[in-house]
VOBA-1610 file (N, C-alpha, C; in pm, whole numbers, padded with zeros to 5 digits, always signed):
BEGIN
Unk+01619+02122-00128Unk+01650+02135+00029Unk+01767+02145+00093Unk+01753+02248+00222Unk+01888+02268+00247Unk+01959+02187+00324Unk+01917+02081+00412Unk+01969+02011+00453Unk+02051+01896+00317Unk+02008+01878+00256Unk+02063+01765+00136Unk+02183+01850+00085Unk+02139+01960+00052Unk+02274+02054+00008Unk+02395+02049+00112Unk+02366+02068+00210Unk+02481+02031+00346Unk+02560+01919+00346Unk+02458+01824+00330Unk+02515+01697+00329Unk+02578+01669+00188Unk+02549+01738+00037Unk+02620+01668-00050Unk+02769+01762-00051Unk+02751+01885+00012Unk+02850+01973+00017Unk+02971+01907+00112Unk+02915+01857+00223Unk+03054+01853+00305Unk+03062+01677+00350Unk+02985+01621+00283Unk+03008+01427+00281Unk+02922+01399+00380Unk+02868+01477+00480Unk+02771+01366+00591Unk+02719+01466+00637Unk+02572+01436+00715Unk+02567+01524+00837Unk+02642+01559+00961Unk+02721+01441+01017Unk+02802+01482+01096Unk+02911+01622+01070Unk+02933+01609+00939Unk+03058+01696+00896Unk+03017+01828+00915Unk+02885+01874+00828Unk+02814+01955+00812Unk+02795+02016+00988Unk+02742+01946+01065Unk+02724+01965+01181Unk+02840+02017+01272Unk+02967+01961+01249Unk+03063+02003+01302Unk+03164+02113+01246Unk+03117+02128+01128Unk+03186+02253+01080Unk+03053+02390+01135Unk+02951+02367+01147Unk+02860+02441+01206Unk+02888+02526+01357Unk+02951+02413+01422Unk+03049+02445+01549Unk+03130+02511+01532Unk+03235+02479+01470Unk+03393+02528+01431Unk+03366+02644+01399Unk+03345+02630+01237Unk+03346+02743+01161Unk+03194+02794+01080Unk+03094+02843+01178Unk+02983+02884+01100Unk+02973+02938+00972Unk+03055+03020+00952Unk+03069+03102+00844Unk+03114+03081+00692Unk+03178+02927+00741Unk+03188+02884+00595Unk+03053+02801+00564Unk+02966+02812+00639Unk+02829+02726+00532Unk+02764+02798+00456Unk+02817+02953+00503Unk+02712+02993+00364Unk+02552+03057+00440Unk+02523+03044+00573Unk+02427+03029+00603Unk+02385+03166+00704Unk+02231+03196+00677Unk+02203+03294+00800Unk+02246+03289+00941Unk+02306+03372+00978Unk+02399+03360+01122Unk+02299+03286+01239Unk+02145+03327+01190Unk+02073+03237+01317Unk+02036+03100+01257Unk+02071+03047+01160Unk+02036+02921+01119Unk+02181+02868+01162Unk+02287+02916+01128Unk+02411+02854+01174Unk+02412+02860+01351Unk+02396+02936+01378Unk+02376+02927+01529Unk+02292+02819+01591Unk+02191+02766+01510Unk+02104+02680+01553Unk+02150+02543+01531Unk+02193+02513+01442Unk+02286+02395+01433Unk+02390+02389+01507Unk+02476+02494+01551Unk+02572+02481+01613Unk+02541+02435+01803Unk+02407+02468+01822Unk+02357+02456+01959Unk+02238+02407+01983Unk+02133+02418+01958Unk+01985+02330+01985Unk+02001+02260+01878Unk+02016+02234+01747Unk+01975+02164+01676Unk+02026+02037+01686Unk+02223+02051+01752Unk+02274+01936+01761Unk+02231+01872+01904Unk+02207+01966+01999Unk+02168+01909+02085Unk+02021+01813+02140Unk+01935+01868+02005Unk+01802+01818+01979Unk+01827+01653+01913Unk+01918+01660+01835Unk+01936+01533+01759Unk+02024+01452+01884Unk+02083+01514+01960Unk+02139+01405+02061Unk+02056+01335+02156Unk+01939+01450+02199Unk+01832+01408+02257Unk+01762+01277+02150Unk+01742+01312+02066Unk+01646+01196+01963Unk+01724+01055+01981Unk+01834+01054+01958Unk+01905+00941+01961Unk+01903+00840+02109Unk+01895+00942+02172Unk+01878+00890+02345Unk+01758+00824+02379Unk+01647+00857+02290Unk+01491+00839+02340Unk+01472+00741+02233Unk+01531+00727+02098Unk+01542+00657+02057Unk+01579+00489+02096Unk+01699+00463+02146Unk+01742+00391+02203Unk+01667+00357+02337Unk+01643+00413+02398Unk+01550+00392+02545Unk+01390+00351+02476Unk+01369+00377+02396Unk+01229+00325+02346Unk+01263+00201+02224Unk+01348+00164+02189Unk+01368+00043+02125Unk+01337+00083+02003Unk+01359+00213+01959Unk+01332+00203+01780Unk+01503+00211+01699Unk+01463+00231+01543Unk+01581+00213+01480Unk+01549+00332+01406Unk+01676+00347+01284Unk+01648+00480+01207Unk+01677+00411+01050Unk+01612+00454+00958Unk+01644+00424+00837Unk+01692+00534+00754Unk+01790+00555+00672Unk+01877+00656+00596Unk+01861+00629+00472Unk+01763+00653+00412Unk+01758+00628+00259Unk+01875+00683+00153Unk+01918+00783+00173Unk+02083+00773+00109Unk+02184+00700+00127Unk+02166+00630+00266Unk+02279+00544+00316Unk+02227+00378+00313Unk+02098+00354+00339Unk+02089+00236+00359Unk+02055+00160+00206Unk+02047+00059+00150Unk+02002-00037+00005Unk+01844-00051+00042Unk+01826-00097+00175Unk+01666-00139+00183Unk+01590+00012+00150Unk+01452-00026+00102Unk+01347+00061+00055Unk+01457+00172-00049Unk+01534+00090-00136Unk+01586+00234-00222Unk+01491+00310-00330Unk+01392+00243-00347Unk+01304+00347-00428Unk+01268+00495-00372Unk+01281+00506-00235Unk+01284+00662-00199Unk+01410+00701-00275Unk+01497+00691-00284Unk+01573+00786-00344Unk+01515+00812-00472Unk+01419+00744-00562Unk+01410+00791-00670Unk+01303+00914-00667Unk+01262+00978-00575Unk+01163+01083-00564Unk+01222+01175-00497Unk+01159+01310-00550Unk+01222+01442-00510Unk+01199+01469-00389Unk+01330+01509-00316Unk+01297+01548-00219Unk+01290+01422-00093Unk+01384+01308-00096Unk+01345+01219-00010Unk+01378+01268+00112Unk+01308+01184+00238Unk+01325+01225+00371Unk+01459+01196+00379Unk+01549+01254+00500Unk+01645+01240+00548Unk+01683+01134+00604Unk+01592+01091+00697Unk+01589+00988+00800Unk+01445+00937+00848Unk+01436+00833+00874Unk+01267+00751+00893Unk+01356+00718+01045Unk+01246+00740+01125Unk+01229+00652+01236Unk+01143+00536+01234Unk+01193+00398+01276Unk+01098+00297+01297Unk+01079+00221+01421Unk+00964+00193+01400Unk+00909+00081+01513Unk+00857-00029+01456Unk+00922-00183+01501Unk+00853-00277+01482Unk+00962-00375+01365Unk+00913-00459+01284Unk+01019-00516+01223Unk+01099-00410+01109Unk+01177-00389+01123Unk+01281-00328+01056Unk+01297-00382+00914Unk+01321-00524+00896Unk+01346-00593+00777Unk+01226-00594+00679Unk+01121-00585+00712Unk+01023-00564+00622Unk+01046-00445+00490Unk+01142-00365+00522Unk+01207-00243+00435Unk+01301-00302+00321Unk+01319-00441+00369Unk+01457-00474+00282Unk+01376-00558+00165Unk+01257-00568+00117Unk+01229-00629+00001Unk+01191-00740-00007Unk+01201-00850-00081Unk+01129-00948-00058Unk+01008-00946-00110Unk+00972-00887-00231Unk+00840-00874-00269Unk+00783-00726-00335Unk+00700-00691-00424Unk+00665-00549-00444Unk+00566-00504-00299Unk+00601-00387-00306Unk+00508-00279-00199Unk+00408-00248-00311Unk+00273-00221-00252Unk+00192-00158-00286Unk+00090-00054-00207Unk+00089+00041-00212Unk-00026+00145-00122Unk-00157+00121-00141Unk-00219+00126-00009Unk-00344+00101-00045Unk-00447+00202+00074Unk-00491+00305-00008Unk-00505+00431+00044Unk-00661+00483+00007Unk-00723+00552+00103Unk-00863+00607+00064Unk-00928+00679+00192Unk-01049+00688+00217Unk-01120+00745+00266Unk-01126+00743+00414Unk-01086+00835+00500Unk-01122+00812+00667Unk-01247+00790+00693Unk-01382+00810+00622Unk-01492+00806+00687Unk-01558+00678+00555Unk-01513+00558+00580Unk-01549+00482+00450Unk-01665+00400+00469Unk-01691+00391+00367Unk-01860+00323+00380Unk-01789+00173+00414Unk-01940+00080+00420Unk-01913-00060+00439Unk-01857-00105+00320Unk-01874-00049+00188Unk-01809-00109+00091Unk-01688-00079+00051Unk-01616+00049+00096Unk-01490+00078+00078Unk-01440-00024+00197Unk-01462-00018+00311Unk-01390-00095+00401Unk-01382-00262+00333Unk-01480-00294+00297Unk-01474-00436+00256Unk-01372-00464+00134Unk-01430-00368+00067Unk-01295-00396-00087Unk-01142-00340-00003Unk-01143-00278+00066Unk-00969-00279+00121Unk-00941-00364+00153Unk-01037-00448+00249Unk-00997-00567+00301Unk-00975-00678+00219Unk-01037-00704+00106Unk-01021-00770+00026Unk-00928-00766-00067Unk-00906-00673-00116Unk-00760-00639-00216Unk-00628-00657-00096Unk-00633-00602+00003Unk-00541-00601+00122Unk-00489-00758+00143Unk-00599-00831+00148Unk-00596-00961+00191Unk-00522-01057+00078Unk-00584-01046-00032Unk-00548-01071-00181Unk-00413-01061-00201Unk-00376-00943-00197Unk-00245-00902-00221Unk-00167-00963-00155Unk-00170-00965-00019Unk-00054-00994+00110Unk-00027-01135+00058Unk-00143-01226+00046Unk-00133-01358+00022Unk-00060-01365-00076Unk-00031-01294-00191Unk+00056-01358-00280Unk+00191-01276-00296Unk+00235-01222-00185Unk+00357-01194-00148Unk+00384-01026-00168Unk+00297-00979-00167Unk+00291-00783-00190Unk+00298-00736-00027Unk+00389-00660-00020Unk+00348-00597+00104Unk+00310-00472+00109Unk+00173-00455+00182Unk+00077-00333+00179Unk+00116-00240+00266Unk+00136-00098+00163Unk+00201+00001+00263Unk+00050+00088+00238Unk+00074+00173+00373Unk-00074+00268+00413Unk-00039+00378+00529Unk-00117+00430+00542Unk-00117+00591+00622Unk-00163+00564+00774Unk-00192+00449+00804Unk-00278+00421+00943Unk-00343+00513+00999Unk-00457+00566+00903Unk-00557+00643+00928Unk-00680+00565+00950Unk-00790+00666+00997Unk-00871+00567+01012Unk-00962+00528+00913Unk-01027+00416+00876Unk-01116+00402+00740Unk-01044+00303+00683Unk-01039+00331+00500Unk-00925+00243+00419Unk-00815+00193+00487Unk-00771+00287+00551Unk-00588+00260+00577Unk-00561+00178+00643Unk-00650+00204+00785Unk-00667+00078+00895Unk-00702-00084+00859Unk-00787-00054+00753Unk-00881-00192+00733Unk-00750-00280+00614Unk-00691-00150+00563Unk-00551-00262+00479Unk-00448-00339+00543Unk-00413-00263+00685Unk-00345-00305+00785Unk-00378-00402+00801Unk-00510-00401+00859Unk-00558-00522+00975Unk-00583-00657+00863Unk-00617-00619+00765Unk-00622-00734+00680Unk-00482-00805+00622Unk-00356-00709+00614Unk-00301-00794+00553Unk-00223-00873+00675Unk-00231-00814+00813Unk-00204-00851+00946Unk-00251-00990+00955Unk-00414-00971+00939Unk-00468-01125+00970Unk-00405-01229+00879Unk-00375-01182+00778Unk-00331-01328+00675Unk-00175-01353+00695Unk-00120-01322+00789Unk+00017-01297+00841Unk+00087-01238+00717Unk+00047-01155+00656Unk+00091-01073+00535Unk+00231-00983+00594Unk+00252-00865+00544Unk+00377-00752+00557Unk+00351-00627+00519Unk+00299-00542+00629Unk+00270-00434+00591Unk+00331-00314+00639Unk+00310-00197+00623Unk+00406-00086+00621Unk+00314+00025+00677Unk+00316+00095+00775Unk+00246+00208+00800Unk+00339+00315+00821Unk+00288+00431+00721Unk+00386+00528+00755Unk+00281+00680+00833Unk+00348+00744+00948Unk+00268+00834+01012Unk+00279+00954+00968Unk+00170+01039+00997Unk+00210+01185+00978Unk+00225+01269+01118Unk+00273+01189+01226Unk+00339+01248+01331Unk+00455+01164+01391Unk+00504+01203+01477Unk+00614+01122+01549Unk+00579+00987+01617Unk+00696+00887+01600Unk+00651+00745+01668Unk+00598+00759+01790Unk+00636+00842+01909Unk+00628+00835+02011Unk+00481+00930+02068Unk+00413+00962+01949Unk+00291+01048+01925Unk+00181+01011+01824Unk+00168+00866+01811Unk+00104+00823+01701Unk-00046+00868+01674Unk-00055+00922+01566Unk-00206+00957+01524Unk-00287+00918+01435Unk-00390+00870+01463Unk-00475+00876+01596Unk-00444+00767+01666Unk-00493+00764+01809Unk-00460+00665+01911Unk-00579+00614+01950Unk-00689+00608+01856Unk-00805+00542+01907Unk-00807+00374+01910Unk-00688+00318+01822Unk-00706+00179+01819Unk-00551+00119+01859Unk-00564+00111+02003Unk-00425+00079+02062Unk-00390-00075+02014Unk-00469-00165+01975Unk-00468-00306+01955Unk-00421-00305+01813Unk-00458-00200+01709Unk-00382-00219+01607Unk-00253-00156+01574Unk-00179-00078+01690Unk-00060-00020+01693Unk-00018-00107+01764Unk-00041-00182+01873Unk+00045-00293+01902Unk+00096-00375+01814Unk-00015-00429+01717Unk-00006-00542+01592Unk+00100-00456+01540Unk+00096-00353+01480Unk+00186-00303+01402Unk+00308-00311+01396Unk+00344-00252+01554Unk+00461-00274+01591Unk+00514-00433+01667Unk+00485-00487+01655Unk+00489-00647+01679Unk+00514-00702+01542Unk+00412-00689+01441Unk+00445-00793+01347Unk+00451-00697+01196Unk+00418-00578+01216Unk+00384-00479+01113Unk+00552-00385+01133Unk+00528-00289+01075Unk+00635-00177+01083Unk+00577-00028+01043Unk+00601+00056+01125Unk+00584+00187+01154Unk+00700+00279+01112Unk+00634+00393+01056Unk+00766+00478+01005Unk+00729+00650+00998Unk+00836+00711+01046Unk+00804+00864+01027Unk+00883+00915+01019Unk+00880+01018+00960Unk+01034+01141+00925Unk+01014+01228+01017Unk+00939+01285+01080Unk+00884+01363+01201Unk+00966+01275+01316Unk+01019+01430+01382Unk+01075+01401+01510Unk+00971+01324+01602Unk+01019+01226+01727Unk+00981+01125+01767Unk+00837+01164+01855Unk+00854+01288+01903Unk+00725+01348+01987Unk+00674+01453+01916Unk+00679+01486+01762Unk+00607+01561+01694Unk+00454+01533+01710Unk+00349+01578+01689Unk+00220+01580+01708Unk+00172+01586+01549Unk+00061+01543+01542Unk-00013+01564+01387Unk-00052+01679+01367Unk+00013+01751+01233Unk-00018+01876+01192Unk-00063+01841+01073Unk-00156+01967+01009Unk-00231+01944+00858Unk-00100+01953+00785Unk+00024+02021+00785Unk+00095+02016+00671Unk+00203+01870+00685Unk+00180+01835+00776Unk+00235+01693+00769Unk+00193+01525+00642Unk+00080+01561+00665Unk+00001+01494+00560Unk+00099+01459+00412Unk+00063+01563+00364Unk+00133+01596+00235Unk+00255+01530+00230Unk+00337+01532+00316Unk+00459+01502+00350Unk+00478+01348+00342Unk+00375+01316+00439Unk+00350+01154+00493Unk+00326+01092+00337Unk+00220+01150+00298Unk+00168+01111+00164Unk+00317+01057+00063Unk+00343+01176+00046Unk+00467+01155-00052Unk+00626+00996-00048Unk+00572+00958+00120Unk+00661+00881+00124Unk+00581+00736+00104Unk+00463+00726+00130Unk+00356+00627+00113Unk+00363+00597-00066Unk+00380+00678-00117Unk+00399+00634-00264Unk+00546+00603-00336Unk+00613+00686-00232Unk+00736+00672-00255Unk+00802+00554-00246Unk+00749+00473-00151Unk+00788+00340-00100Unk+00754+00229-00162Unk+00648+00245-00231Unk+00565+00188-00351Unk+00574+00166-00476Unk+00536+00041-00516Unk+00551+00017-00695Unk+00438+00082-00740Unk+00305+00093-00657Unk+00198+00187-00733Unk+00126+00194-00585Unk+00029+00263-00616Unk-00079+00306-00546Unk-00225+00265-00557Unk-00282+00211-00499Unk-00433+00186-00512Unk-00559+00250-00454Unk-00622+00324-00496Unk-00711+00424-00427Unk-00865+00351-00412Unk-00892+00300-00308Unk-01007+00242-00305Unk-01127+00321-00297Unk-01137+00426-00206Unk-01262+00522-00229Unk-01202+00640-00179Unk-01267+00760-00219Unk-01203+00904-00187Unk-01331+00953-00257Unk-01374+01068-00159Unk-01436+01203-00186Unk-01387+01305-00250Unk-01392+01437-00337Unk-01349+01485-00384Unk-01244+01585-00334Unk-01247+01566-00173Unk-01159+01633-00051Unk-01079+01565-00003Unk-01055+01434-00073Unk-00974+01322+00031Unk-00825+01362+00011Unk-00786+01327+00118Unk-00618+01316+00129Unk-00557+01253+00033Unk-00630+01130+00007Unk-00520+01008-00103Unk-00526+01031-00238Unk-00634+01183-00256Unk-00592+01197-00370Unk-00462+01271-00375Unk-00409+01315-00276Unk-00266+01374-00298Unk-00151+01278-00296Unk-00208+01179-00230Unk-00136+01044-00260Unk-00110+00999-00412Unk-00245+00984-00472Unk-00201+00940-00628Unk-00155+01059-00684Unk-00166+01203-00666Unk-00099+01307-00741Unk+00064+01261-00723Unk+00108+01217-00589Unk+00243+01190-00589Unk+00269+01054-00672Unk+00187+00995-00668Unk+00223+00834-00758Unk+00249+00894-00854Unk+00166+00991-00926Unk+00161+01019-01129Unk+00329+01104-01097Unk+00363+01181-01030Unk+00488+01273-01038Unk+00589+01167-00993Unk+00560+01049-00948Unk+00722+00983-00919Unk+00703+00851-00978Unk+00604+00850-01096Unk+00608+00752-01200Unk+00567+00640-01121Unk+00451+00634-01050Unk+00409+00503-01008Unk+00311+00438-01086Unk+00239+00338-01035Unk+00093+00278-01104Unk+00029+00361-00991Unk-00101+00382-01121Unk-00224+00427-01023Unk-00327+00344-01050Unk-00371+00294-00935Unk-00496+00192-00976Unk-00592+00263-00881Unk-00753+00242-00953Unk-00848+00320-00901Unk-00979+00220-00890Unk-01029+00176-00761Unk-01199+00102-00744Unk-01267+00214-00803Unk-01374+00153-00894Unk-01477+00243-00931Unk-01603+00195-00803Unk-01666+00332-00812Unk-01801+00274-00684Unk-01903+00336-00724Unk-02043+00338-00638Unk-02139+00387-00690Unk-02127+00504-00749Unk-02201+00533-00863Unk-02208+00646-00899Unk-02251+00755-00846Unk-02420+00738-00780Unk-02447+00849-00675Unk-02364+00856-00531Unk-02261+00795-00523Unk-02201+00807-00402Unk-02099+00910-00382Unk-02087+01023-00300Unk-02005+01108-00313Unk-01889+01071-00233Unk-01861+00969-00167Unk-01695+00868-00123Unk-01691+00851-00243Unk-01745+00837-00360Unk-01622+00759-00457Unk-01650+00871-00577Unk-01643+01007-00575Unk-01653+01095-00658Unk-01530+01111-00705Unk-01437+01145-00578Unk-01266+01126-00644Unk-01229+01031-00697Unk-01273+00912-00660Unk-01234+00795-00765Unk-01271+00798-00895Unk-01398+00852-00918Unk-01437+00848-01052Unk-01377+00975-01130Unk-01349+01068-01086Unk-01256+01190-01110Unk-01115+01128-01188Unk-01028+01071-01074Unk-00912+01012-01107Unk-00939+00929-01272Unk-01047+00837-01270Unk-01082+00764-01352Unk-01068+00827-01467Unk-01177+00940-01511Unk-01178+01026-01608Unk-01048+01082-01644Unk-00958+01114-01536Unk-00818+01162-01574Unk-00703+01043-01642Unk-00750+00918-01645Unk-00695+00848-01700Unk-00628+00741-01622Unk-00648+00717-01491Unk-00620+00608-01389Unk-00678+00474-01450Unk-00591+00377-01400Unk-00634+00235-01439Unk-00723+00173-01360Unk-00867+00128-01421Unk-00943+00088-01352Unk-00920-00077-01260Unk-00987-00105-01164Unk-00937-00219-01144Unk-01056-00294-01049Unk-01111-00377-01069Unk-01232-00433-01002Unk-01215-00583-00929Unk-01060-00612-00937Unk-01045-00741-00881Unk-00881-00733-00841Unk-00865-00801-00722Unk-00675-00804-00704Unk-00595-00854-00767Unk-00678-00947-00884Unk-00622-01022-01011Unk-00540-00895-01110Unk-00629-00789-01123Unk-00612-00704-01190Unk-00437-00619-01165Unk-00416-00617-01016Unk-00302-00520-00965Unk-00194-00657-00997Unk-00237-00792-00951Unk-00151-00857-00915Unk-00075-00890-01074Unk-00151-00876-01203Unk-00106-00889-01343Unk-00019-00780-01347Unk-00066-00681-01343Unk+00017-00555-01364Unk+00182-00518-01277Unk+00161-00624-01164Unk+00292-00649-01101Unk+00363-00751-01166Unk+00325-00821-01233Unk+00364-00964-01283Unk+00376-01032-01210Unk+00274-01087-01120Unk+00307-01185-01026Unk+00156-01288-01068Unk+00188-01417-01018Unk+00093-01497-01036Unk+00022-01564-00976Unk-00155-01554-00951Unk-00203-01568-00840Unk-00170-01730-00784Unk-00198-01707-00651Unk-00212-01857-00583Unk-00300-01875-00498Unk-00443-01928-00520Unk-00526-01928-00500Unk-00535-01970-00351Unk-00631-01941-00273Unk-00615-02018-00103Unk-00752-02074-00106Unk-00754-02189-00045Unk-00899-02284-00026Unk-00968-02184+00131Unk-01088-02221+00147Unk-01168-02183+00243Unk-01100-02204+00372Unk-01061-02284+00386Unk-00946-02321+00504Unk-00824-02225+00545Unk-00784-02166+00447Unk-00656-02069+00413Unk-00551-02122+00418Unk-00556-02253+00359Unk-00445-02347+00245Unk-00429-02282+00143Unk-00300-02268+00114Unk-00291-02257-00062Unk-00286-02356-00105Unk-00357-02326-00247Unk-00404-02463-00344Unk-00337-02484-00451Unk-00315-02606-00472Unk-00223-02622-00602Unk-00313-02705-00677Unk-00267-02663-00811Unk-00287-02730-00940Unk-00284-02872-00964Unk-00382-02948-01014Unk-00397-03115-01005Unk-00283-03088-01154Unk-00288-03226-01167Unk-00226-03272-01298Unk-00317-03244-01422Unk-00435-03235-01389Unk-00532-03205-01501Unk-00562-03054-01519Unk-00501-02954-01410Unk-00534-02824-01395Unk-00649-02803-01338Unk-00703-02876-01268Unk-00814-02828-01172Unk-00785-02805-01043Unk-00846-02677-00983Unk-00816-02644-00852Unk-00913-02703-00766Unk-00875-02769-00705Unk-00951-02851-00606Unk-00960-02804-00468Unk-01109-02753-00449Unk-01130-02690-00337Unk-01207-02802-00250Unk-01215-02898-00293Unk-01320-02999-00224Unk-01425-03005-00348Unk-01531-03096-00345Unk-01592-03137-00437Unk-01740-03033-00427Unk-01793-02994-00565Unk-01731-03000-00683Unk-01603-02874-00657Unk-01486-02887-00773Unk-01412-02797-00762Unk-01449-02624-00818Unk-01398-02536-00763Unk-01434-02414-00842Unk-01408-02410-00981Unk-01331-02446-01015Unk-01325-02462-01162Unk-01424-02544-01255Unk-01443-02674-01180Unk-01584-02710-01259Unk-01734-02606-01226Unk-01740-02573-01097Unk-01843-02490-01102Unk-01847-02372-01167Unk-01756-02336-01207Unk-01732-02179-01303Unk-01804-02243-01457Unk-01707-02340-01496Unk-01727-02443-01599Unk-01920-02449-01640Unk-01945-02523-01494Unk-02123-02557-01504Unk-02178-02412-01518Unk-02153-02347-01445Unk-02226-02220-01452Unk-02230-02118-01545Unk-02146-02142-01655Unk-02093-02064-01776Unk-02159-02128-01884Unk-02186-02255-01860Unk-02272-02344-01982Unk-02371-02229-02080Unk-02469-02163-02006Unk-02546-02103-02050Unk-02556-01956-02039Unk-02412-01919-02009Unk-02358-01753-02019Unk-02387-01713-01880Unk-02328-01639-01769Unk-02329-01563-01675Unk-02243-01483-01640Unk-02302-01340-01578Unk-02214-01273-01545Unk-02137-01295-01410Unk-02038-01197-01393Unk-01916-01224-01322Unk-02003-01207-01181Unk-02117-01164-01145Unk-02195-01167-01035Unk-02221-01276-01018Unk-02287-01345-01084Unk-02323-01501-01123Unk-02244-01598-01071Unk-02153-01578-01132Unk-01994-01651-01132Unk-01965-01677-00954Unk-01983-01532-00904Unk-01933-01500-00769Unk-02009-01595-00687Unk-02160-01559-00706Unk-02254-01624-00635Unk-02219-01779-00612Unk-02232-01831-00753Unk-02196-01979-00798Unk-02117-02010-00683Unk-01986-01967-00650Unk-01873-02000-00578Unk-01879-01919-00448Unk-01969-01895-00394Unk-01972-01861-00272Unk-01888-01923-00158Unk-01817-01804-00091Unk-01698-01895-00018Unk-01586-01890-00093Unk-01561-01887-00180Unk-01406-01923-00245Unk-01377-01799-00348Unk-01458-01687-00330Unk-01414-01572-00394Unk-01284-01545-00438Unk-01206-01546-00388Unk-01082-01524-00400Unk-01027-01626-00494Unk-01033-01739-00457Unk-01034-01860-00576Unk-01079-01830-00693Unk-01228-01766-00718Unk-01263-01759-00816Unk-01185-01678-00955Unk-01111-01531-00927Unk-01051-01514-01010Unk-00929-01581-01035Unk-00856-01610-00976Unk-00770-01740-01022Unk-00781-01793-01120Unk-00894-01947-01060Unk-00981-02007-01149Unk-01025-01938-01269Unk-01068-01838-01285Unk-01161-01792-01427Unk-01028-01764-01524Unk-00932-01681-01480Unk-00780-01617-01553Unk-00740-01761-01626Unk-00734-01861-01507Unk-00682-01991-01582Unk-00771-02028-01687Unk-00902-02053-01672Unk-00997-02090-01762Unk-00986-02016-01918Unk-00974-01883-01885Unk-00960-01783-01982Unk-00842-01803-02102Unk-00711-01832-02021Unk-00594-01866-02059Unk-00593-01985-02144Unk-00671-02099-02100Unk-00675-02212-02168Unk-00777-02210-02265Unk-00887-02101-02297Unk-00945-02138-02353Unk-01086-02221-02342Unk-01097-02214-02246Unk-01209-02301-02181Unk-01332-02197-02156Unk-01313-02088-02124Unk-01415-01968-02100Unk-01372-01842-02178Unk-01470-01794-02250Unk-01470-01659-02300Unk-01559-01554-02244Unk-01548-01445-02267Unk-01590-01315-02240Unk-01641-01291-02377Unk-01806-01275-02379Unk-01892-01203-02452Unk-01896-01098-02434Unk-02024-01029-02536Unk-02059-00871-02504Unk-02139-00881-02398Unk-02168-00765-02321Unk-02274-00754-02226Unk-02211-00794-02097Unk-02070-00832-02119Unk-02016-00862-01961Unk-02050-01024-01908Unk-02088-01098-01995Unk-02115-01232-02001Unk-02000-01330-02038Unk-01974-01449-01939Unk-01876-01484-01923Unk-01934-01645-02026Unk-01860-01727-02113Unk-01931-01869-02192Unk-01845-01987-02171Unk-01918-02096-02141Unk-01795-02229-02158Unk-01794-02256-02309Unk-01707-02245-02346Unk-01629-02291-02492Unk-01687-02431-02572Unk-01680-02499-02478Unk-01724-02610-02536Unk-01872-02597-02564Unk-01957-02523-02607Unk-02088-02504-02666Unk-02199-02435-02579Unk-02180-02295-02548Unk-02313-02218-02440Unk-02410-02277-02509Unk-02546-02291-02433Unk-02654-02273-02516Unk-02727-02167-02432Unk-02864-02123-02425Unk-02930-02038-02373Unk-02922-01900-02436Unk-02831-01830-02394Unk-02774-01719-02422Unk-02678-01706-02512Unk-02713-01658-02651Unk-02604-01647-02750Unk-02495-01561-02728Unk-02339-01557-02777Unk-02249-01469-02771Unk-02273-01355-02864
//
């Protein structure tokens, strides 16, 4: 990128711009480009700074700031990101995971986006997405609903957010989340902006979760960026006859990691699940290791239901209302050797399953 080469050569953007004004021939650039740097570009930069100040916006420089240092690992990191909202969300405090998918999400896709985003947020993960309709917005909204952290990367300028049909969520993102853009503040959404936006989404993240995607979905570009940037790539399977899951299934055939619960992602991140009660309070294990969520406990429910063997769906039905606690409790039981997984996807209580033989 020419801008990075100029900065590397002259030490800073200000030094390069100053030289363009005083001795443009020293830059070895075409005359028209040097003239633009000397006049129009300089004036535009000054206007951007003035507008940002008046709008309460901030700036993030990946090469200069320690925050979001992951962006320095990718090819062609953005020179600068404009920020609206809580800038401190870039400063770490837990891993980031991108949740992306179709704009025309099915009810299944929207539900799974909310499910994964809420569970990851509750366990200290910052959710990153692109503020698009469908999967992206459901992920942002679910993170905010559980008091979690979320970053939205726009394909337009911060003062021309696209799309603008959800002012309520936009306001929540600016108040409690963070919106980012590498484009001029008043730049409109353009087709060529979105691949660039997608590389920032994956670049900010430890990994990318594709929830639902057709074969023409832009989220597949984010998946490709994730692979190019050596990020984790997780994919949620869908109905085999649904066009909205065809892109996901293609990624799975190409070797992406399949996930069916938030625990899969959290385990890859090295995080221990902290289940939550139905009231939203974090649940602590008792001295005996039982996760008390009222009477009976989820753990006891799982053991009772698995005595004759049960599928994951049957276990989920038995624990209706405590689905998020289900996966943490089931993992603990498996690690303790109290439940085992047998052929056909059945789970069995180890102390003597009856009925269905493993």
